[in-house]
C-alpha positions as CSV (number, residue, x, y, z in Angstrom):
1,M,11.1,9.0,0.6
2,F,8.4,8.4,3.2
3,T,6.7,11.0,5.3
4,P,5.1,9.7,8.6
5,R,2.9,12.1,10.5
6,G,4.8,15.0,11.9
7,A,8.2,13.8,10.6
8,G,10.7,15.0,8.1
9,N,12.0,13.2,5.0
10,P,14.2,10.2,5.5
11,P,16.1,9.0,2.4
12,A,14.2,7.2,-0.4
13,V,13.2,3.6,0.2
14,R,15.7,1.1,-1.3
15,Q,15.3,-2.6,-1.6
16,D,18.4,-3.1,0.6
17,Q,16.5,-1.2,3.4
18,V,14.0,-4.0,3.5
19,E,15.1,-6.6,6.1
20,P,15.3,-10.1,4.4
21,D,13.6,-11.7,7.4
22,Q,10.5,-9.6,6.8
23,R,9.9,-11.5,3.6
24,R,9.4,-14.7,5.6
25,S,7.6,-13.1,8.6
26,A,4.2,-14.6,9.4
27,G,3.2,-11.3,11.0
28,V,3.9,-9.2,14.0
29,N,0.4,-10.0,15.4
30,A,-0.7,-6.4,15.2
31,G,-4.2,-6.1,16.6
32,A,-3.8,-9.4,18.6
33,D,-6.0,-7.9,21.3
34,R,-9.0,-8.2,18.9
35,S,-11.2,-11.3,18.9
36,G,-11.1,-13.5,15.9
37,P,-8.7,-13.3,12.9
38,V,-7.8,-9.9,11.5
39,L,-7.2,-9.9,7.8
40,F,-6.3,-6.3,7.5
41,D,-4.7,-3.6,9.6
42,A,-4.1,-1.0,7.0
43,V,-5.2,0.2,3.6
44,L,-2.5,1.7,1.3
45,L,-3.8,4.0,-1.4
46,D,-2.3,5.2,-4.6
47,R,-2.8,9.0,-5.0
48,D,-3.3,10.0,-8.7
49,G,-6.4,8.4,-10.3
50,T,-7.3,6.6,-7.0
51,L,-7.8,9.3,-4.4
52,V,-7.8,12.4,-6.6
53,E,-8.2,13.0,-10.3
54,D,-5.0,12.3,-12.3
55,V,-3.4,15.6,-13.3
56,P,-0.1,14.8,-14.9
57,F,2.9,16.0,-12.8
58,N,0.7,18.1,-10.6
59,G,2.5,20.6,-8.4
60,D,-0.5,22.9,-7.9
61,P,-2.8,22.4,-4.9
62,E,-5.6,24.2,-6.7
63,K,-5.8,21.4,-9.2
64,V,-6.5,18.7,-6.6
65,R,-10.0,17.2,-7.1
66,P,-11.0,14.1,-5.1
67,V,-12.6,11.3,-6.9
68,P,-16.4,11.0,-6.2
69,G,-17.2,9.5,-2.7
70,A,-13.6,9.5,-1.5
71,R,-14.1,11.3,1.8
72,V,-17.0,9.2,2.9
73,A,-15.2,6.0,1.8
74,L,-12.0,6.8,3.7
75,D,-14.0,7.8,6.8
76,R,-15.6,4.4,6.8
77,L,-12.1,2.8,6.8
78,R,-11.0,5.0,9.7
79,A,-14.2,4.2,11.6
80,A,-13.4,0.5,11.2
81,G,-10.0,1.0,12.9
82,L,-7.9,0.6,9.7
83,R,-4.9,2.8,9.3
84,L,-4.4,4.7,6.1
85,A,-1.3,5.5,4.1
86,V,-0.6,6.9,0.6
87,V,1.9,5.0,-1.6
88,T,2.7,7.0,-4.7
89,N,5.2,7.2,-7.5
90,Q,6.1,10.8,-8.2
91,S,8.6,10.8,-11.0
92,G,7.9,14.5,-11.5
93,L,10.4,15.2,-8.7
94,A,13.2,13.4,-10.6
95,R,12.2,15.0,-13.8
96,G,12.1,18.5,-12.3
97,F,8.4,19.2,-13.1
98,F,7.7,20.3,-9.5
99,S,9.7,20.7,-6.2
100,E,9.4,18.8,-3.0
101,A,7.7,21.9,-1.4
102,Q,5.1,22.0,-4.2
103,M,4.5,18.2,-3.7
104,R,4.0,18.8,0.1
105,A,1.5,21.6,-0.7
106,V,-0.4,19.2,-2.9
107,H,-0.5,16.6,-0.1
108,A,-1.6,19.2,2.4
109,R,-4.5,20.0,0.1
110,V,-5.4,16.3,-0.3
111,E,-5.6,16.0,3.5
112,A,-7.6,19.1,3.8
113,L,-10.2,17.6,1.5
114,L,-10.0,13.9,2.5
115,G,-8.8,13.9,6.1
116,S,-5.4,13.0,7.5
117,F,-3.4,9.9,6.6
118,D,-1.1,8.0,9.0
119,A,1.8,8.1,6.5
120,W,2.8,9.3,3.1
121,L,5.3,7.2,1.2
122,V,6.6,8.6,-2.0
123,C,9.0,7.3,-4.6
124,P,10.7,10.4,-6.1
125,H,12.5,8.4,-8.8
126,D,12.1,7.7,-12.5
127,D,12.1,4.2,-14.1
128,G,15.8,4.3,-14.9
129,D,17.1,5.3,-11.4
130,G,17.6,1.8,-10.0
131,C,15.6,2.4,-6.8
132,G,13.7,-0.3,-4.9
133,C,10.6,1.8,-4.2
134,R,9.1,2.7,-7.6
135,K,6.0,0.6,-8.2
136,P,5.7,-2.2,-9.4
137,L,8.7,-2.8,-7.0
138,P,7.4,-3.6,-3.5
139,G,9.6,-1.2,-1.5
140,L,6.8,1.3,-0.8
141,V,4.5,-1.4,0.5
142,W,7.2,-2.8,2.7
143,A,8.0,0.6,4.1
144,A,4.4,1.5,4.6
145,A,3.7,-1.7,6.5
146,R,6.8,-1.1,8.7
147,E,5.8,2.6,9.3
148,L,2.3,1.5,10.3
149,G,3.5,-1.2,12.6
150,T,2.2,-4.2,10.7
151,T,3.2,-6.5,7.8
152,P,2.3,-6.5,4.1
153,A,0.1,-9.5,4.5
154,R,-2.2,-7.4,6.7
155,C,-2.3,-4.6,4.1
156,V,-4.6,-3.9,1.1
157,V,-3.2,-1.8,-1.7
158,V,-5.8,0.1,-3.7
159,G,-4.8,1.6,-7.1
160,D,-5.9,2.3,-10.6
161,I,-3.2,0.7,-12.7
162,G,-1.3,-2.6,-12.9
163,R,1.8,-1.3,-11.2
164,D,-0.2,-0.7,-8.0
165,V,-1.5,-4.3,-7.9
166,S,1.9,-5.7,-8.9
167,A,3.6,-3.9,-6.0
168,A,1.0,-5.2,-3.6
169,L,1.4,-8.8,-4.8
170,A,5.2,-8.7,-4.8
171,A,5.1,-7.6,-1.2
172,G,2.6,-10.3,-0.1
173,A,-0.2,-7.8,0.3
174,S,-3.7,-7.9,-1.1
175,G,-4.5,-5.7,-4.1
176,V,-7.7,-4.1,-5.4
177,L,-7.8,-2.4,-8.8
178,V,-10.1,0.5,-9.4
179,P,-9.9,1.0,-13.2
180,T,-10.0,4.4,-14.9
181,P,-9.9,5.2,-18.6
182,V,-6.1,4.8,-18.5
183,T,-6.2,1.3,-17.1
184,R,-5.4,-1.3,-19.7
185,P,-7.8,-4.2,-20.2
186,E,-5.1,-6.7,-19.6
187,E,-4.4,-5.1,-16.2
188,V,-8.1,-5.4,-15.3
189,A,-8.1,-9.1,-16.3
190,A,-5.0,-9.9,-14.3
191,A,-6.0,-8.2,-11.0
192,P,-7.0,-10.4,-8.1
193,Q,-9.9,-8.1,-7.1
194,V,-11.6,-5.3,-9.1
195,A,-13.9,-2.6,-7.9
196,V,-15.8,-0.1,-10.0
197,D,-14.8,2.9,-7.8
198,L,-13.2,3.7,-4.5
199,P,-16.4,3.4,-2.4
200,A,-16.9,-0.1,-3.9
201,A,-13.3,-1.0,-3.1
202,V,-14.0,0.0,0.5
203,D,-17.1,-2.1,0.5
204,L,-15.1,-5.1,-0.6
205,I,-12.3,-4.6,2.0
206,L,-14.8,-4.2,4.9
207,S,-16.9,-7.1,3.8
208,R,-13.9,-9.4,3.6
209,Q,-12.8,-8.2,7.0
210,A,-16.3,-8.8,8.5
211,A,-16.8,-12.2,6.8
212,V,-14.3,-13.9,9.1
213,D,-15.7,-12.5,12.3
214,P,-18.1,-14.8,14.2
215,A,-19.6,-11.8,15.9
216,R,-21.2,-10.7,12.6
217,Y,-23.1,-14.0,12.5
218,R,-24.1,-14.0,16.1
219,E,-25.9,-10.7,15.6
220,S,-27.7,-12.1,12.5
221,S,-31.3,-13.3,13.0
222,S,-30.8,-15.8,10.2
223,T,-28.0,-17.6,12.0
224,V,-28.8,-20.7,14.2
225,S,-27.7,-20.5,17.8
226,V,-24.1,-21.7,18.2
227,G,-25.0,-23.8,21.2
228,G,-21.5,-24.1,22.6
229,A,-19.5,-24.0,19.5
230,G,-16.2,-22.2,20.0
231,R,-16.0,-23.4,23.6
232,S,-13.4,-26.0,24.7
233,G,-13.4,-28.3,27.6
234,R,-16.8,-29.9,26.9
235,G,-15.7,-32.9,24.9
236,R,-17.0,-31.3,21.7
237,T,-16.3,-33.3,18.5
238,V,-16.5,-31.6,15.1
239,L,-16.4,-33.4,11.8
240,V,-14.9,-31.2,9.1
241,V,-15.0,-32.1,5.4
242,R,-12.8,-31.1,2.5
243,S,-12.7,-33.5,-0.4
244,D,-10.9,-33.1,-3.7
245,S,-7.2,-32.5,-4.3
246,A,-4.2,-31.7,-2.0
247,G,-4.3,-28.0,-3.0
248,D,-8.0,-27.8,-2.0
249,V,-7.2,-29.3,1.4
250,L,-4.3,-27.0,2.0
251,V,-6.3,-23.8,1.3
252,T,-8.9,-25.0,3.7
253,G,-6.4,-25.1,6.5
254,P,-7.2,-21.8,8.2
255,G,-10.9,-22.7,8.4
256,I,-10.0,-26.1,9.9
257,R,-7.7,-24.4,12.5
258,A,-10.5,-22.0,13.4
259,V,-12.7,-25.0,14.2
260,A,-9.9,-26.7,16.1
261,A,-9.5,-23.6,18.3
262,G,-13.0,-24.1,19.6
263,A,-13.4,-27.9,19.6
264,D,-11.8,-30.6,21.6
265,R,-11.6,-33.1,18.8
266,V,-11.5,-32.5,15.0
267,V,-12.1,-35.4,12.6
268,L,-11.4,-34.6,8.9
269,L,-13.2,-36.4,6.1
270,C,-11.2,-36.1,2.8
271,G,-10.7,-37.9,-0.4
272,P,-7.7,-40.1,-1.4
273,R,-6.1,-37.2,-3.4
274,G,-6.2,-35.0,-0.3
275,R,-5.0,-37.3,2.4
276,A,-1.3,-36.4,2.2
277,A,-2.2,-32.7,2.6
278,A,-4.6,-33.5,5.5
279,Q,-1.7,-35.2,7.3
280,L,0.2,-31.9,7.2
281,L,-2.5,-29.7,8.7
282,P,-2.4,-28.4,12.3
283,G,-5.6,-29.0,14.3
284,V,-6.6,-32.4,12.7
285,D,-6.9,-35.2,15.3
286,E,-8.2,-38.0,13.0
287,I,-8.6,-38.5,9.3
288,I,-11.3,-40.5,7.5
289,E,-10.4,-41.1,3.8
290,H,-13.3,-41.8,1.4
291,P,-13.8,-40.7,-2.2
292,L,-17.1,-38.9,-2.7
293,P,-18.6,-39.7,-6.1
294,W,-20.2,-36.2,-6.4
295,I,-16.7,-34.5,-5.9
296,E,-14.1,-36.7,-7.5
297,A,-13.0,-35.8,-11.0
298,T,-13.2,-39.4,-12.2
299,P,-15.7,-41.0,-9.9
300,D,-16.7,-44.6,-9.6
301,P,-20.4,-45.4,-9.9
302,V,-22.5,-44.8,-6.8
303,D,-22.5,-48.0,-4.8
304,P,-25.3,-48.2,-2.1
305,T,-23.3,-50.6,0.0
306,T,-20.3,-48.2,0.0
307,M,-22.6,-45.3,0.9
308,R,-24.1,-47.2,3.8
309,A,-20.7,-48.1,5.0
310,L,-19.7,-44.4,4.9
311,T,-22.8,-43.4,6.7
312,D,-22.1,-45.9,9.5
313,R,-18.5,-44.7,9.7
314,L,-19.7,-41.1,10.0
315,A,-22.2,-42.1,12.7
316,A,-19.3,-43.7,14.7
317,V,-17.6,-40.4,14.9
318,D,-20.4,-39.2,17.2
319,A,-19.9,-35.6,16.1
320,D,-21.7,-32.8,17.8
321,E,-21.7,-31.0,14.5
322,A,-20.2,-31.0,11.0
323,V,-18.7,-28.2,8.9
324,I,-18.7,-29.1,5.2
325,F,-16.0,-27.1,3.3
326,T,-16.4,-27.1,-0.5
327,S,-15.1,-25.3,-3.5
328,F,-17.4,-22.6,-5.1
329,H,-18.7,-25.0,-7.8
330,Q,-19.4,-28.0,-5.5
331,S,-22.6,-28.9,-3.6
332,P,-22.5,-29.9,0.1
333,L,-26.0,-31.3,0.0
334,P,-25.4,-35.0,-0.9
335,L,-23.0,-35.3,2.0
336,A,-25.3,-33.3,4.3
337,L,-28.0,-35.9,3.6
338,L,-25.7,-38.7,4.6
339,L,-24.7,-36.8,7.8
340,R,-28.4,-36.3,8.7
341,M,-28.8,-40.1,8.3
342,A,-25.7,-40.6,10.5
343,G,-27.4,-38.5,13.2
344,V,-25.2,-35.4,13.1
345,P,-27.4,-32.8,14.9
346,R,-25.9,-29.6,13.4
347,I,-24.5,-29.0,9.9
348,A,-23.0,-25.9,8.4
349,A,-22.0,-25.4,4.7
350,I,-21.9,-22.9,1.9
351,S,-24.8,-23.5,-0.4
352,D,-26.4,-21.5,-3.2
353,D,-29.0,-24.3,-3.7
354,Y,-32.0,-24.5,-1.4
355,P,-31.0,-27.0,1.3
356,G,-34.4,-27.7,2.9
357,S,-33.7,-29.3,6.3
358,L,-30.3,-30.6,5.4
359,L,-28.4,-27.6,6.8
360,D,-28.6,-25.6,10.0
361,I,-26.2,-23.0,8.8
362,R,-26.6,-22.1,5.2
363,H,-23.8,-19.7,4.4
364,R,-23.2,-17.7,1.2
365,V,-20.0,-16.2,-0.1
366,P,-19.6,-13.8,-3.1
367,V,-17.7,-15.3,-6.1
368,G,-14.0,-14.5,-6.3
369,I,-13.2,-14.4,-2.6
370,P,-9.9,-16.2,-1.9
371,E,-10.5,-19.8,-1.0
372,P,-8.8,-19.6,2.5
373,E,-11.0,-16.7,3.3
374,R,-14.0,-18.5,2.1
375,A,-13.2,-21.4,4.5
376,L,-12.6,-19.0,7.4
377,S,-16.0,-17.3,6.7
378,L,-17.8,-20.6,6.9
379,A,-16.1,-21.4,10.2
380,A,-17.1,-18.0,11.5
381,A,-20.7,-18.5,10.5
382,A,-20.6,-21.7,12.5
383,G,-19.2,-19.8,15.5
384,Y,-15.5,-20.5,15.2
385,A,-12.5,-18.1,14.9
386,L,-8.8,-18.6,14.8
387,A,-7.1,-18.5,18.2
388,Y,-6.0,-15.0,19.2
389,D,-2.4,-15.8,18.6
390,D,-2.9,-17.5,15.2
391,E,-2.5,-15.5,12.0
392,P,-4.9,-16.0,9.0
393,T,-2.3,-17.7,6.8
394,L,-1.7,-21.1,5.4
395,R,0.3,-23.3,7.8
396,L,1.7,-26.8,8.0
397,R,2.7,-29.0,11.0
398,P,6.5,-28.6,11.2
399,D,6.8,-32.0,12.9
400,A,5.2,-33.6,9.8
401,L,8.0,-32.6,7.5
402,P,10.8,-35.1,6.8
403,P,14.4,-34.1,6.1
404,P,15.0,-32.8,2.6
405,P,16.2,-35.2,-0.1
406,A,19.9,-35.9,-0.4
407,G,21.8,-33.8,-2.9
408,L,19.5,-30.8,-2.5
409,G,22.3,-28.4,-1.4
410,D,22.0,-25.3,0.7
411,P,18.8,-23.3,0.9
412,G,18.1,-20.4,-1.4
413,Y,17.7,-22.3,-4.7
414,V,14.9,-21.5,-7.3
415,L,12.5,-24.4,-7.3
416,L,10.8,-25.1,-10.6
417,H,7.7,-27.3,-10.6
418,P,6.5,-27.6,-14.2
419,G,3.8,-30.2,-13.9
420,S,0.2,-30.3,-12.6
421,A,-2.5,-33.0,-12.1
422,A,-4.6,-30.7,-14.4
423,Q,-2.7,-30.3,-17.6
424,A,-4.2,-26.9,-18.3
425,R,-2.6,-25.5,-15.2
426,G,0.9,-26.8,-15.7
427,C,3.8,-25.1,-17.4
428,P,4.3,-26.1,-21.1
429,P,7.3,-28.5,-21.2
430,E,9.2,-26.5,-23.8
431,L,8.7,-23.3,-21.8
432,A,9.9,-25.0,-18.6
433,E,13.0,-26.1,-20.4
434,R,13.8,-22.6,-21.5
435,I,13.1,-21.1,-18.1
436,A,15.5,-23.6,-16.4
437,S,18.2,-22.9,-19.0
438,T,17.8,-19.1,-18.5
439,L,17.9,-19.3,-14.7
440,V,21.0,-21.5,-14.7
441,T,22.8,-19.3,-17.2
442,A,22.0,-16.3,-15.0
443,G,23.7,-18.0,-12.0
444,H,20.7,-19.4,-10.1
445,R,20.8,-22.8,-8.6
446,V,17.7,-24.5,-9.9
447,V,15.9,-27.6,-8.5
448,V,13.2,-29.3,-10.5
449,T,10.4,-31.4,-8.9
450,G,7.6,-33.5,-10.2
451,G,5.5,-36.6,-9.3
452,P,6.4,-40.3,-10.1
453,D,4.6,-40.0,-13.5
454,E,6.5,-36.8,-14.4
455,T,10.1,-38.1,-14.3
456,E,10.6,-37.8,-18.0
457,L,9.4,-34.2,-17.9
458,T,11.6,-33.3,-14.9
459,A,14.7,-34.9,-16.6
460,R,14.0,-32.9,-19.7
461,V,13.7,-29.7,-17.8
462,A,16.7,-30.3,-15.5
463,A,19.0,-31.1,-18.4
464,A,20.3,-27.5,-18.6
465,G,22.1,-28.0,-15.3
466,A,19.4,-28.2,-12.6
467,V,19.0,-30.7,-9.8
468,D,16.4,-33.3,-10.8
469,L,14.2,-34.5,-7.9
470,G,11.5,-35.9,-10.2
471,G,9.6,-38.8,-8.6
472,R,11.6,-38.4,-5.4
473,T,9.2,-36.3,-3.4
474,E,5.9,-37.2,-1.9
475,L,3.9,-34.2,-0.7
476,A,5.6,-34.0,2.7
477,E,9.1,-34.2,1.1
478,L,8.0,-31.6,-1.5
479,A,6.9,-29.3,1.4
480,A,10.4,-29.7,2.9
481,V,12.0,-28.7,-0.4
482,V,9.7,-25.7,-0.9
483,A,10.5,-24.6,2.7
484,R,14.2,-24.2,1.8
485,A,13.7,-22.5,-1.6
486,G,14.4,-18.9,-2.3
487,A,11.5,-18.8,-4.7
488,L,9.1,-21.2,-6.4
489,V,8.2,-21.0,-10.1
490,V,5.0,-23.0,-10.6
491,G,1.6,-23.1,-12.3
492,N,-1.7,-22.7,-10.4
493,T,-1.4,-26.0,-8.6
494,G,-0.8,-27.4,-5.1
495,P,2.9,-26.5,-4.6
496,A,2.0,-22.8,-4.8
497,H,-0.1,-23.3,-1.6
498,L,2.8,-25.1,0.0
499,A,4.9,-22.0,-0.8
500,A,2.3,-19.8,0.8
501,A,2.5,-21.8,4.0
502,F,6.2,-21.1,4.3
503,G,6.3,-17.5,3.0
504,T,8.4,-18.7,0.0
505,P,8.0,-16.1,-2.9
506,V,6.1,-17.4,-5.9
507,V,6.5,-16.7,-9.6
508,S,3.0,-17.8,-10.6
509,L,2.5,-19.1,-14.2
510,F,-1.2,-18.8,-13.7
511,A,-3.5,-20.2,-16.3
512,P,-6.8,-18.2,-16.1
513,T,-9.0,-21.3,-16.2
514,V,-10.0,-20.4,-12.6
515,P,-10.0,-16.9,-11.0
516,F,-6.6,-15.7,-9.8
517,G,-8.1,-13.8,-6.9
518,Q,-9.7,-17.0,-5.7
519,W,-7.0,-19.5,-6.3
520,G,-3.7,-17.6,-6.6
521,P,-1.0,-17.8,-3.9
522,W,-2.5,-16.3,-0.7
523,R,-0.7,-13.7,1.4
524,V,2.8,-14.5,0.1
525,P,5.0,-12.4,-2.2
526,T,3.9,-13.2,-5.8
527,V,4.4,-12.2,-9.4
528,R,1.8,-13.3,-11.8
529,L,2.8,-14.2,-15.4
530,G,0.7,-15.3,-18.3
531,D,-2.1,-14.0,-20.4
532,A,-5.1,-13.3,-18.2
533,T,-7.3,-12.6,-21.2
534,A,-6.8,-15.9,-22.9
535,A,-9.8,-17.8,-24.3
536,C,-9.6,-20.4,-21.5
537,R,-10.5,-17.8,-18.9
538,D,-13.0,-19.1,-16.3
539,T,-13.6,-22.4,-18.1
540,R,-12.4,-24.5,-15.2
541,A,-10.9,-26.8,-17.9
542,A,-8.5,-29.5,-16.7
543,R,-7.0,-29.9,-20.1
544,C,-6.1,-26.9,-22.2
545,P,-9.1,-26.2,-24.5
546,V,-7.1,-24.0,-26.9
547,P,-4.3,-25.5,-29.1
548,G,-0.8,-24.4,-28.1
549,H,-1.6,-23.4,-24.5
550,P,-1.6,-19.7,-25.4
551,C,-2.2,-18.4,-21.9
552,L,1.3,-19.5,-20.8
553,S,3.2,-20.3,-24.0
554,G,3.8,-16.6,-24.6
555,V,5.7,-16.2,-21.3
556,R,9.3,-15.4,-21.9
557,P,12.0,-16.8,-19.7
558,Q,13.4,-13.3,-19.2
559,Q,10.1,-12.4,-17.6
560,V,10.7,-15.1,-15.0
561,L,14.1,-13.8,-14.3
562,D,12.7,-10.3,-14.0
563,A,10.0,-11.5,-11.6
564,L,12.7,-13.1,-9.4
565,R,14.5,-9.7,-9.2
566,L,11.2,-8.0,-8.4
567,L,10.8,-10.4,-5.5
568,G,14.3,-9.7,-4.3
569,V,15.6,-13.2,-5.3
570,R,19.0,-12.9,-7.1
571,P,21.8,-15.4,-7.6
572,A,24.4,-14.9,-4.9
573,G,27.7,-13.4,-6.0
574,R,26.5,-12.8,-9.6
575,P,26.1,-9.0,-10.0
576,D,24.5,-7.6,-13.2
577,A,24.0,-4.2,-14.7
578,R,21.3,-3.3,-12.2
579,T,22.6,-4.8,-8.9
580,G,25.6,-4.5,-6.7
581,T,27.9,-7.3,-5.7
582,D,25.5,-8.4,-3.0
583,G,22.6,-8.7,-5.5
584,R,20.8,-5.7,-4.2
585,P,20.0,-2.5,-6.2
586,P,22.5,0.4,-5.9
587,P,21.5,3.3,-3.6
588,A,18.6,5.3,-5.1
589,R,19.5,8.7,-6.6
590,A,17.1,11.5,-5.6
591,G,18.4,14.0,-8.1
592,T,18.1,12.2,-11.3
593,A,18.0,14.4,-14.4
594,P,14.7,14.7,-16.2
595,V,14.0,12.4,-19.1
596,G,11.6,12.7,-22.0
597,V,7.9,12.4,-21.3
598,A,6.1,9.8,-23.4
599,G,2.7,10.9,-22.4
600,G,0.4,10.1,-19.5
601,S,1.1,11.1,-15.9
602,G,4.6,9.6,-15.7
603,R,3.6,7.9,-12.5
């Protein structure tokens, strides 16, 4: 059920009403007439506990009480040009606790107190009704995006329980959790972004939107004049830097594309572990490969001769400026010193440390912002924005992808990538075996990938009947395999970012050694699994610091199968108790008989 402004009640949303191509859409370019990248077009808000106080199964308008600061917060979103919709589970309809007319009266009261919304989208079903709209299913988010003329990637969902955030992630939207006393601690720990209340959530949304807009920095007295940055046709050369691993380079791609949109030549300095990813990025004209001893995980000693050679090579670029992209725990200042010695006249970087005269643009970003947005915000601070027809998503050069390996079969398989360069972030081998076996038994075609040093692992995991591509895929070949997958099951490692670049849904076995909101798959349908409260949380450990890898070892293979269903990925021609012969849920039933109430609001 969804209720656009001034309209009646179409049937309830079903998963089969969501067009499959929408799951792979890079965006309809809503708001393309605006300058710079637009992260968000719309904010989708849960009703009970988020906009108004949670009154279980409320059918009485007189009991509607807005949460503190709600009207002012919503008006700020409206003033910023963001469209607003309510996405709410209302199982009280199915259970017979209130009528549709009573629900409409409650919604009219909400609008009288908080202002109008562009759409109301309601799931009237209970958990056992087999619909595709009840959160944590993503149907309401897909329907809201469609009704508002945008895509889920351009939406933020704000809610007070884990179901709200899960529905957002499964649709490929951003999620912000505003906890209340009923929110479970594990839901708070797993959320990508958390705000203390609705006004704080609005602050977060608007600050993320503004952070990628160069106009914000032009108006700031602390920003050095751009001096031609962002203008093409002047022979402008910009040196961009992103060292570290392939995944780090991939998530910096949007920032590099923003620089490329305003420069005539872009030279990328990267480390040996990131070169293969650098070769896949649009906007890069030339690559300089050099390991930086203050960045590499296992660095060689600092060699003055090597550093002088690097400085000479950087001087030969004859760059008009440099933009140094780093991760949140890295310093740009050693390289900034070399760039000054190489004669680069203008340098921009994110730095919490005092830079002295090493930086012209000293940018700062709050902890926890997604890494691609972090890179886009630095580019914006330097005066660069994505081209008007470029979406803020991860992207790869299609001409850089080779044909997929022989024996891969038709597209639509589930790709399982169990390993990782950082052991703490990979899937435990015994769990990967059980996942592969469960998926194959359920009728999925499973493909297993891994690096040349992981062939023993991939053979072990693929033994249940999967295709073993272990050791047969360099990064470009792996990207081609990911592009054809129906979904990817992976830890928090580089292939997850390849999936984001193609819109391939991700079942993320995410070890919480780094923040999920910062390093999780970005703007792609995702289900997160694993214990977000584990003792390894925020340790940045490369090897599991807790015996038994408890953050992931407790994941059950059935959870992976359920996650694939949540993402709409089902084995073709293999119906089960919940799906029809085409793998989609049966039509939703609006008149389900009430069931017992176990407490709480029943949302």
